[in-house]
C-alpha positions, -999 to +999 in steps of 0.1 A: -119+308+684-141+300+713-131+270+734-094+278+733-076+292+764-043+302+747-020+319+771+011+320+750+022+316+714+059+310+706+073+319+672+107+304+663+119+331+638+157+325+643+172+328+608+139+341+594+136+377+606+173+381+617+202+358+615+212+357+652+239+331+645+262+357+629+255+381+658+263+354+683+296+346+665+305+382+664+299+385+701+323+355+706+350+372+686+345+405+706+347+387+739+378+366+732+395+396+715+390+416+747+407+387+766+437+389+743+430+359+720+430+360+682+397+347+669+381+356+637+345+358+626+352+333+599+366+308+625+335+313+647+311+309+618+327+277+605+330+260+639+301+270+660+267+270+644+240+261+668+243+246+702+242+257+738+260+290+746+278+275+776+291+246+755+303+269+728+320+293+752+338+263+769+349+249+736+363+282+723+379+290+756+397+256+756+406+260+719+422+294+724+437+284+758+421+313+776+418+312+813+384+326+821+354+311+839+323+301+820+303+324+843+326+354+834+322+346+797+284+343+800+283+377+816+304+391+788+282+376+760+250+387+777+263+423+778+276+424+742 
């Protein structure tokens, strides 16, 4: 492959090697359960497939009427 100066190759394997959507939804359930809200995995899976994490956190927070900052929720999801 002379003539190419490839520095990076990105493989988008989401849903191919592992289904990270279910893992992310489980993380949402865990976070909001710790904050005292009732939120099931089936609710998370049916409402939040794809999208930006901050938008999903904000939407779930508002839906469950939980008072926590998005920054706090981001830290929680990053550590789960």
